[in-house]
C-alpha positions as CSV (number, residue, x, y, z in Angstrom):
1,X,6.2,-1.5,2.5
2,X,2.5,-1.4,2.9
3,X,0.7,-0.2,-0.4
4,X,-0.8,3.1,0.4
5,X,-1.6,5.0,-2.9
6,X,-5.2,3.3,-3.7
7,X,-6.4,1.9,-0.4
8,X,-5.5,3.8,2.4
9,X,-7.6,7.0,3.9
10,X,-5.4,9.8,4.5
11,X,-5.3,12.6,7.2
12,X,-7.4,15.6,6.2
13,X,-5.5,18.8,6.6
14,X,-7.8,21.9,6.7
15,X,-5.9,24.6,5.1
16,X,-7.0,27.6,3.4
17,X,-4.9,28.9,0.7
18,X,-4.3,32.0,-1.1
19,X,-5.1,33.0,-3.9
20,X,-4.6,30.3,-6.9
21,X,-3.4,31.9,-10.2
22,X,-3.7,29.5,-13.3
23,X,0.5,30.2,-13.4
24,X,3.7,28.5,-11.9
25,X,4.0,28.9,-8.4
26,X,7.5,30.5,-9.0
27,X,6.5,32.8,-11.1
28,X,3.8,33.9,-8.7
29,X,5.0,33.8,-5.0
30,X,8.1,34.5,-3.9
31,X,10.7,32.4,-2.2
32,X,9.0,33.3,1.3
33,X,5.3,32.9,0.5
34,X,6.4,29.6,-0.5
35,X,7.9,28.6,2.7
36,X,5.1,30.0,4.0
37,X,2.4,28.1,2.6
38,X,4.6,24.3,2.8
39,X,5.3,25.6,6.4
40,X,1.7,25.6,7.2
41,X,1.0,22.0,5.4
42,X,3.6,20.4,7.5
43,X,3.5,22.2,10.8
44,X,-0.3,21.6,10.9
45,X,0.1,17.5,10.1
46,X,3.5,17.2,12.2
47,X,3.0,19.6,15.9
48,X,6.0,20.2,17.7
49,X,4.9,17.3,20.6
50,X,4.0,14.5,17.9
51,X,6.4,11.9,15.8
52,X,7.4,14.4,12.7
53,X,8.4,14.4,9.5
54,X,11.8,15.8,7.1
55,X,10.3,17.4,4.1
56,X,12.6,18.5,1.0
57,X,11.4,20.1,-2.4
58,X,13.7,20.2,-5.5
59,X,13.1,22.4,-8.6
60,X,15.5,21.7,-11.2
61,X,17.9,19.8,-9.2
62,X,18.3,22.7,-6.7
63,X,16.5,22.4,-3.5
64,X,14.0,25.0,-2.7
65,X,12.4,24.2,0.5
66,X,14.3,21.7,3.0
67,X,12.7,21.4,6.8
68,X,12.1,18.9,9.5
69,X,8.9,19.0,11.6
70,X,8.2,17.3,15.2
71,X,10.2,14.5,17.2
72,X,12.9,12.5,16.1
73,X,12.4,11.0,19.3
74,X,9.8,11.1,21.8
75,X,10.8,9.6,25.0
76,X,14.1,11.6,24.9
77,X,12.2,14.8,23.7
78,X,14.6,15.2,20.6
79,X,13.5,16.9,18.2
80,X,13.3,16.2,14.2
81,X,15.7,17.3,11.8
82,X,16.5,17.3,8.3
83,X,19.7,15.2,8.7
84,X,17.8,12.5,10.7
85,X,17.9,8.4,8.9
86,X,14.1,7.4,8.5
87,X,12.8,4.2,6.5
88,X,12.0,4.5,3.2
89,X,10.0,1.6,3.7
90,X,8.4,0.6,-0.1
91,X,10.1,3.5,-1.9
92,X,12.6,0.7,-2.1
93,X,11.5,-0.7,-5.0
94,X,12.8,2.4,-6.9
95,X,16.4,1.5,-6.2
96,X,15.2,-2.2,-6.8
97,X,14.1,-1.8,-10.2
98,X,16.9,0.4,-11.3
99,X,19.4,-2.6,-10.2
100,X,17.5,-4.9,-12.2
101,X,17.6,-2.0,-15.6
102,X,21.7,-1.7,-14.7
103,X,22.1,-5.7,-14.6
104,X,19.7,-5.7,-17.9
105,X,22.3,-3.1,-19.4
106,X,25.1,-5.4,-18.6
107,X,23.8,-7.8,-20.6
108,X,22.9,-10.1,-18.2
109,X,19.4,-10.1,-18.1
110,X,16.3,-9.7,-20.5
111,X,12.8,-8.1,-19.1
112,X,11.6,-10.7,-21.0
113,X,13.3,-13.3,-19.2
114,X,10.6,-16.0,-17.3
115,X,11.3,-16.7,-13.8
116,X,11.9,-20.3,-14.4
117,X,15.1,-19.3,-15.8
118,X,16.1,-18.2,-12.2
119,X,14.3,-20.8,-10.5
120,X,13.6,-23.6,-12.4
121,X,10.8,-25.0,-9.7
122,X,9.0,-22.1,-9.3
123,X,5.6,-23.0,-10.6
124,X,3.7,-21.6,-13.9
125,X,7.6,-19.8,-13.8
126,X,7.6,-20.1,-17.2
127,X,5.0,-17.7,-17.6
128,X,6.0,-14.9,-15.3
129,X,8.6,-12.6,-16.6
130,X,11.0,-10.0,-15.0
131,X,8.3,-7.3,-16.6
132,X,5.6,-9.2,-14.8
133,X,7.7,-8.8,-11.2
134,X,8.9,-5.3,-11.8
135,X,5.3,-4.0,-12.8
136,X,2.9,-6.2,-10.1
137,X,1.1,-7.8,-13.1
138,X,2.8,-11.9,-11.7
139,X,0.4,-12.7,-10.1
140,X,1.8,-13.6,-7.3
141,X,0.8,-13.8,-4.0
142,X,1.8,-10.7,-1.5
143,X,3.7,-12.5,1.0
144,X,2.5,-9.5,3.2
145,X,-1.0,-10.2,2.8
146,X,-1.1,-13.8,4.2
147,X,-2.8,-14.5,7.2
148,X,-0.1,-16.1,8.8
149,X,2.3,-12.9,8.0
150,X,2.3,-11.4,11.4
151,X,3.3,-14.6,13.3
152,X,6.9,-14.5,11.2
153,X,7.8,-10.6,11.3
154,X,10.1,-11.0,14.2
155,X,12.1,-13.7,12.6
156,X,15.3,-13.2,10.5
157,X,14.3,-14.8,7.1
158,X,15.8,-15.5,4.2
159,X,15.0,-14.4,0.5
160,X,13.9,-18.3,-0.1
161,X,12.3,-18.4,3.5
162,X,10.0,-15.4,2.4
163,X,9.7,-17.2,-1.2
164,X,8.6,-20.1,0.5
165,X,4.9,-18.8,1.5
166,X,4.0,-17.9,-1.8
167,X,5.5,-20.3,-3.9
168,X,3.2,-23.1,-4.1
169,X,0.0,-20.8,-4.0
170,X,-2.1,-20.4,-7.0
171,X,-1.8,-17.0,-9.0
172,X,-4.4,-14.7,-8.3
173,X,-4.5,-14.0,-12.3
174,X,-3.1,-15.1,-15.4
175,X,0.0,-13.4,-15.4
176,X,0.0,-9.7,-17.8
177,X,-3.8,-10.2,-17.3
178,X,-4.3,-7.5,-14.4
179,X,-2.4,-5.7,-11.7
180,X,-2.2,-6.2,-8.2
181,X,0.6,-4.6,-6.1
182,X,2.7,-7.5,-4.5
183,X,5.7,-7.1,-2.6
184,X,6.7,-11.0,-3.6
185,X,7.3,-9.6,-6.8
186,X,10.5,-7.6,-5.9
187,X,11.4,-10.5,-3.0
188,X,12.3,-12.4,-6.5
189,X,13.8,-9.5,-8.3
190,X,16.0,-8.6,-4.8
191,X,16.9,-12.7,-4.8
192,X,17.7,-12.2,-8.7
193,X,19.9,-9.6,-8.7
194,X,21.9,-11.4,-5.9
195,X,22.2,-14.5,-8.3
196,X,23.2,-12.7,-11.1
197,X,25.9,-9.9,-9.2
198,X,27.5,-12.9,-6.5
199,X,27.0,-9.8,-4.1
200,X,23.8,-9.4,-1.4
201,X,21.3,-7.2,-2.4
202,X,22.9,-5.3,0.9
203,X,26.2,-5.2,-0.7
204,X,25.2,-4.5,-4.7
205,X,23.0,-1.1,-3.3
206,X,25.6,-0.1,-1.3
207,X,28.5,-0.3,-3.9
208,X,26.5,0.8,-7.0
209,X,24.1,3.1,-5.6
210,X,24.8,4.1,-2.8
211,X,28.4,4.9,-2.9
212,X,28.6,5.6,-6.9
213,X,26.1,8.9,-5.8
214,X,27.2,9.9,-2.9
215,X,24.8,8.6,-0.6
216,X,26.5,8.5,2.5
217,X,23.5,8.8,5.0
218,X,21.7,5.6,3.3
219,X,21.9,1.9,4.0
220,X,20.2,-1.6,4.0
221,X,17.5,-1.6,7.4
222,X,19.4,-3.1,10.6
223,X,18.2,-3.2,13.8
224,X,21.7,-3.8,15.5
225,X,23.4,-1.5,13.6
226,X,24.1,1.7,15.5
227,X,23.0,4.3,12.7
228,X,23.9,8.1,13.1
229,X,21.2,9.9,13.1
230,X,18.1,7.0,13.1
231,X,14.8,8.6,14.0
232,X,12.7,6.3,16.3
233,X,9.6,5.2,14.6
234,X,6.2,5.2,16.0
235,X,2.2,4.0,15.4
236,X,-0.9,5.7,16.7
237,X,-2.8,3.5,18.7
238,X,-6.5,5.3,18.8
239,X,-5.8,8.2,20.4
240,X,-2.0,8.0,21.9
241,X,1.5,7.1,20.1
242,X,3.4,3.6,20.6
243,X,6.5,2.3,20.2
244,X,5.7,0.2,16.8
245,X,5.5,-3.2,16.8
246,X,9.4,-5.1,16.1
247,X,10.2,-6.5,12.3
248,X,13.3,-8.2,11.4
249,X,14.6,-6.3,8.5
250,X,14.9,-9.3,6.5
251,X,11.2,-9.4,6.1
252,X,10.8,-6.3,3.6
253,X,13.9,-7.1,1.6
254,X,14.2,-6.0,-1.5
255,X,10.6,-4.8,-1.4
256,X,11.2,-2.1,1.4
257,X,14.2,-2.1,3.5
258,X,16.2,0.7,2.5
259,X,17.0,3.8,4.7
260,X,18.0,7.0,3.8
261,X,18.1,11.2,4.8
262,X,15.9,13.6,2.3
263,X,19.3,15.0,1.2
264,X,20.5,11.7,-0.2
265,X,17.1,10.8,-1.9
266,X,17.5,14.1,-3.4
267,X,20.7,12.7,-5.2
268,X,18.6,9.6,-5.6
269,X,15.8,11.8,-8.0
270,X,18.9,13.9,-9.4
271,X,20.8,10.6,-10.9
272,X,17.4,9.5,-12.1
273,X,16.6,13.0,-13.5
274,X,20.4,13.1,-15.4
275,X,20.8,9.1,-16.3
276,X,23.4,8.6,-14.2
277,X,22.9,5.2,-12.9
278,X,20.7,3.7,-16.4
279,X,20.2,5.3,-19.9
280,X,17.5,7.4,-21.1
281,X,16.0,4.4,-22.9
282,X,15.8,2.5,-19.9
283,X,14.7,5.4,-17.7
284,X,11.0,5.8,-20.2
285,X,10.8,1.9,-19.2
286,X,10.7,2.6,-16.0
287,X,8.3,5.6,-16.6
288,X,5.8,3.9,-18.7
289,X,2.1,3.4,-18.0
290,X,2.1,-0.1,-19.3
291,X,-0.6,-2.2,-20.8
292,X,-2.5,-5.3,-19.7
293,X,-3.4,-8.2,-21.8
294,X,-7.2,-7.0,-21.6
295,X,-6.0,-3.2,-23.0
296,X,-6.0,-1.6,-19.8
297,X,-3.3,0.6,-18.4
298,X,-1.9,-0.8,-14.9
299,X,-0.6,2.9,-13.7
300,X,2.6,1.5,-12.7
301,X,6.1,1.6,-14.4
302,X,8.7,-0.4,-13.0
303,X,8.8,1.1,-9.0
304,X,7.0,4.2,-10.0
305,X,3.4,4.8,-9.9
306,X,2.3,6.9,-12.7
307,X,-0.3,9.5,-11.8
308,X,-1.6,13.1,-12.6
309,X,-1.5,16.6,-10.8
310,X,-2.6,19.6,-11.8
311,X,-3.3,18.3,-15.3
312,X,0.5,16.8,-15.2
313,X,2.0,13.4,-15.2
314,X,3.7,12.7,-12.0
315,X,5.8,9.4,-10.9
316,X,5.5,8.3,-7.5
317,X,5.8,6.2,-4.6
318,X,4.4,5.8,-1.1
319,X,5.3,3.7,1.5
320,X,4.1,2.1,5.2
321,X,6.4,-0.1,7.6
322,X,5.9,-0.6,11.1
323,X,6.7,3.1,12.9
324,X,7.7,4.5,9.3
325,X,5.6,6.3,6.3
326,X,6.9,7.8,3.0
327,X,5.7,9.5,0.0
328,X,8.0,10.6,-3.1
329,X,6.4,12.9,-6.1
330,X,8.2,13.8,-9.1
331,X,6.6,15.7,-11.7
332,X,8.8,15.7,-14.7
333,X,7.3,18.4,-16.7
334,X,8.8,20.9,-14.2
335,X,11.6,18.9,-12.8
336,X,10.3,19.1,-9.5
337,X,11.0,16.7,-6.7
338,X,9.5,16.5,-3.3
339,X,10.3,13.5,-1.2
340,X,8.3,13.5,2.8
341,X,9.4,11.0,5.4
342,X,8.0,10.2,8.3
343,X,8.3,8.3,11.6
344,X,4.9,7.9,12.0
345,X,2.7,4.7,10.8
346,X,-0.8,5.8,11.5
347,X,-2.9,4.1,8.6
348,X,-2.7,7.2,6.8
349,X,0.7,8.4,5.9
350,X,1.9,11.7,4.4
351,X,0.7,11.3,0.7
352,X,-1.6,14.4,1.1
353,X,0.6,16.7,2.7
354,X,2.7,16.0,-0.6
355,X,0.3,16.3,-2.9
356,X,-0.8,19.7,-1.3
357,X,2.5,21.0,-1.4
358,X,3.4,20.3,-4.7
359,X,-0.1,21.0,-6.0
360,X,0.5,24.7,-4.9
361,X,4.2,24.5,-6.4
362,X,2.2,23.8,-9.9
363,X,0.0,27.3,-8.8
364,X,-3.1,24.6,-9.0
365,X,-3.4,24.0,-5.1
366,X,-5.8,21.3,-3.7
367,X,-8.8,23.3,-1.9
368,X,-10.3,21.8,0.4
369,X,-13.9,22.1,-0.4
370,X,-16.3,22.6,2.7
371,X,-19.0,19.9,3.7
372,X,-22.6,20.5,3.5
373,X,-25.4,19.3,6.0
374,X,-27.3,15.9,4.8
375,X,-29.8,15.0,6.2
376,X,-30.7,11.4,6.9
377,X,-32.7,10.7,4.3
378,X,-30.4,12.3,2.0
379,X,-27.7,10.3,3.4
380,X,-29.1,7.2,3.3
381,X,-30.6,7.4,-0.4
382,X,-26.9,6.5,-1.1
383,X,-26.6,3.5,1.7
384,X,-25.9,0.0,-0.4
385,X,-23.7,-2.4,-2.2
386,X,-21.9,-1.0,-5.8
387,X,-20.1,-3.5,-7.9
388,X,-17.1,-2.7,-9.5
389,X,-15.1,-4.4,-12.2
390,X,-13.3,-6.8,-9.6
391,X,-14.2,-5.2,-6.1
392,X,-17.4,-5.0,-4.0
393,X,-17.2,-1.8,-2.3
394,X,-20.5,-1.1,0.5
395,X,-21.7,2.3,1.8
396,X,-22.7,2.1,4.8
397,X,-24.9,5.0,7.0
398,X,-23.6,4.8,10.7
399,X,-24.6,7.8,13.3
400,X,-24.9,10.7,10.9
401,X,-22.5,9.9,8.6
402,X,-21.6,8.0,5.3
403,X,-18.9,5.2,5.7
404,X,-17.1,3.2,2.0
405,X,-16.1,-0.2,2.8
406,X,-14.0,-2.7,0.3
407,X,-14.7,-6.2,1.0
408,X,-12.4,-7.4,3.6
409,X,-11.2,-4.0,5.2
410,X,-12.6,-1.6,7.1
411,X,-15.2,1.6,6.5
412,X,-13.5,4.9,5.3
413,X,-15.6,8.1,6.2
414,X,-17.2,10.2,2.9
415,X,-17.2,14.1,3.5
416,X,-20.5,15.6,1.7
417,X,-19.5,18.1,-0.5
418,X,-23.4,18.2,-2.2
419,X,-26.0,16.2,-2.1
420,X,-24.7,13.3,-4.5
421,X,-21.1,14.6,-4.1
422,X,-18.3,12.7,-1.1
423,X,-15.0,13.1,-0.7
424,X,-12.6,10.4,1.2
425,X,-10.6,12.5,4.0
426,X,-7.7,12.6,1.4
427,X,-9.3,15.3,-0.4
428,X,-8.4,13.9,-4.1
429,X,-10.7,10.6,-3.8
430,X,-14.8,11.3,-4.6
431,X,-18.0,9.5,-5.1
432,X,-20.3,11.1,-7.6
433,X,-24.1,9.2,-7.1
434,X,-26.5,9.2,-9.7
435,X,-29.2,6.6,-10.8
436,X,-29.2,5.0,-14.5
437,X,-32.1,3.2,-15.4
438,X,-33.5,2.8,-11.8
439,X,-30.6,1.2,-10.6
440,X,-28.5,3.5,-8.4
441,X,-24.2,3.8,-9.9
442,X,-21.1,5.6,-8.3
443,X,-18.1,6.9,-10.1
444,X,-15.0,6.6,-7.9
445,X,-12.3,9.0,-8.9
446,X,-8.8,9.2,-7.5
447,X,-7.0,11.3,-9.9
448,X,-6.2,9.4,-12.9
449,X,-8.0,6.3,-11.8
450,X,-11.2,6.5,-12.4
451,X,-14.4,3.4,-12.0
452,X,-17.9,3.2,-12.0
453,X,-19.5,0.9,-9.7
454,X,-23.5,-0.7,-9.9
455,X,-26.0,-1.0,-7.6
456,X,-26.1,-5.0,-6.4
457,X,-27.6,-6.9,-3.8
458,X,-24.7,-8.5,-1.9
459,X,-24.3,-7.4,1.9
460,X,-21.4,-6.7,3.8
461,X,-21.2,-9.5,6.4
462,X,-22.1,-7.6,9.1
463,X,-25.3,-6.7,8.1
464,X,-25.9,-10.5,7.0
465,X,-28.6,-13.1,8.3
466,X,-27.5,-15.5,10.0
467,X,-29.1,-18.9,10.6
468,X,-28.9,-21.4,13.9
469,X,-27.6,-25.2,13.3
470,X,-27.9,-27.9,15.6
471,X,-25.1,-28.7,17.8
472,X,-24.8,-32.4,15.4
473,X,-23.8,-30.3,12.9
474,X,-21.8,-27.8,14.5
475,X,-19.7,-30.5,15.8
476,X,-18.3,-32.2,12.4
477,X,-16.2,-29.4,11.8
478,X,-14.4,-29.1,15.1
479,X,-10.7,-29.9,14.6
480,X,-7.9,-28.1,13.1
481,X,-7.4,-27.6,9.7
482,X,-3.7,-26.8,7.9
483,X,-3.8,-23.8,4.9
484,X,0.0,-23.6,5.2
485,X,2.8,-25.8,7.2
486,X,3.0,-22.8,9.5
487,X,-0.6,-21.6,9.2
488,X,-3.7,-23.3,11.0
489,X,-7.0,-22.8,11.7
490,X,-8.5,-24.5,14.8
491,X,-12.3,-24.8,14.9
492,X,-13.6,-24.5,18.6
493,X,-17.6,-25.3,19.8
494,X,-19.0,-23.3,22.5
495,X,-22.6,-25.0,23.6
496,X,-24.5,-23.6,20.1
497,X,-21.8,-21.7,18.7
498,X,-18.3,-21.9,16.6
499,X,-15.2,-20.1,17.0
500,X,-12.2,-20.0,14.5
501,X,-8.9,-19.2,16.0
502,X,-6.0,-18.9,13.4
503,X,-2.2,-19.0,14.2
504,X,-1.2,-16.3,16.3
505,X,-4.7,-14.5,16.1
506,X,-7.5,-14.2,18.6
507,X,-11.0,-16.6,17.9
508,X,-13.4,-15.1,16.4
509,X,-17.0,-16.1,15.9
510,X,-18.6,-18.0,13.2
511,X,-21.8,-17.3,11.8
512,X,-24.0,-19.7,9.6
513,X,-25.1,-18.8,6.3
514,X,-26.0,-22.4,4.8
515,X,-25.3,-25.8,6.7
516,X,-21.8,-25.1,5.7
517,X,-20.9,-21.6,4.6
518,X,-20.3,-19.7,7.7
519,X,-19.1,-15.5,8.0
520,X,-16.8,-13.4,10.1
521,X,-18.5,-10.0,11.0
522,X,-15.2,-8.2,12.3
523,X,-13.2,-8.9,8.9
524,X,-15.9,-9.3,6.4
525,X,-14.7,-13.2,5.9
526,X,-16.2,-16.0,4.7
527,X,-15.4,-19.7,6.1
528,X,-16.7,-22.7,3.9
529,X,-16.5,-26.3,4.9
530,X,-16.1,-28.9,2.5
531,X,-17.1,-32.3,2.3
532,X,-16.6,-35.8,0.3
533,X,-18.9,-38.3,-1.1
534,X,-19.7,-39.7,2.7
535,X,-20.2,-36.4,3.7
536,X,-17.3,-36.1,6.1
537,X,-16.0,-32.7,6.7
538,X,-12.2,-33.0,4.2
539,X,-11.2,-29.3,4.6
540,X,-12.5,-25.5,4.5
541,X,-11.8,-22.9,2.4
542,X,-11.2,-19.3,4.1
543,X,-12.4,-16.7,1.7
544,X,-11.6,-12.8,2.5
545,X,-11.3,-9.7,-1.1
546,X,-11.5,-11.9,-3.4
547,X,-8.8,-14.3,-1.9
548,X,-9.1,-17.8,-1.0
549,X,-7.3,-20.7,0.7
550,X,-7.9,-24.3,1.2
551,X,-6.5,-26.1,4.4
552,X,-7.1,-29.8,5.1
553,X,-8.7,-30.8,8.2
554,X,-5.3,-32.9,10.0
555,X,-6.9,-33.6,13.4
């Protein structure tokens, strides 16, 4: 369910490809060579004694590669096999979007229907359409990004319970104005499917998709049910594997709760290609790179990201959920489909490995350029903050390396390819630094996505200078602030320092920037205490990564 396409750093795989010819790999290499090249990618990514992966690649609706790597169960030492069942995570969204298109073709809905038609009291529901929900342009906050989300993941919740967390929060932007990936939109779509069909989401998917396509090893996730060949999930904690934190499968719901095998996912993509479930016209809607109100593209259709690889359009999705991560890539012009399901949640995912396999098949393999060694002076030349259209990215120097950090996120290592070109560890995302009119600038390029950032004087929280405030000023902020009915921030004072403790989270120190504005170094966030006309503290505003939440002081 975690969105992994643009915000996550992916694992570097050091691999030397054979000579790349500018023709299709199917003309240039034998089946044996294809197998050897792809084996090399996944053997290195998923070693024998680690969590593993199942991989299937099809060309012209025929399977040309199908293998498993690593372990399905570390404790019992059970090797992974292609028949293992794994979580799809956010690839679930493709099934949800196609279900909505099926209902549209049955005349039960219109993509221009306002949300208020289905939930009458949803704030601004008359402005938000099903189209906005499908392509993440509604402006509704993602419930998985809320600070209190982790306190509820063990609970069995209904869609109404999940939506109650975001329903009354202000929109991030006006509907259609921007693209911002939100799991909340797909929970709403699942709820609408249930309302129109008279079935649960699970029943609808089972009857109208799994049964119809013969996907006999696909399921709505269930932690209690015995599912044959289910692989165990694992997470990486620093340098060792652990069992993942438990999450009720009611939480991801229509945004990420489905499970399947790679063989069933082959049947799924073949059905999409051959218009088995929806018409060619509806499929084109799902594969359209829609336009925002500002004229820009959002690079997301309905359940598919629109991207490019080797100069060809690709339709993709990734996913990440506790213990599992996934990547599916479809190249329509070559009718190539590649699906990778893993039982490892390491914050990186299998996308890079999948892209390397597909690029090889397209005859233009992604080559891992060798890093160059730069001096401290050459590296520090690009240190600073760069303002992009809607985010600031900080370039930080630490122990002989440069790192990039978005506001509110963790630093990502940059590998130097030349004095001014660097790449992230995913092999496809790069920074190219330059200077213009005396100011530094940087071009961020991630395949189809490109944007320019210009130097600004903003500093990350870790580098901000704090001031010392008198105890009588600090003591007025002590108390409990309610941001949501089940989410509070408690402010405590210890001598000349104050700390903030959010529900279910450890306490973190607040550093004063002004008399009423404080920052948190660990998470690059800010807390502002709001005073009334009598100079009494009435609330606080928590800000992180461009998002703001206000909490009233309740005691």
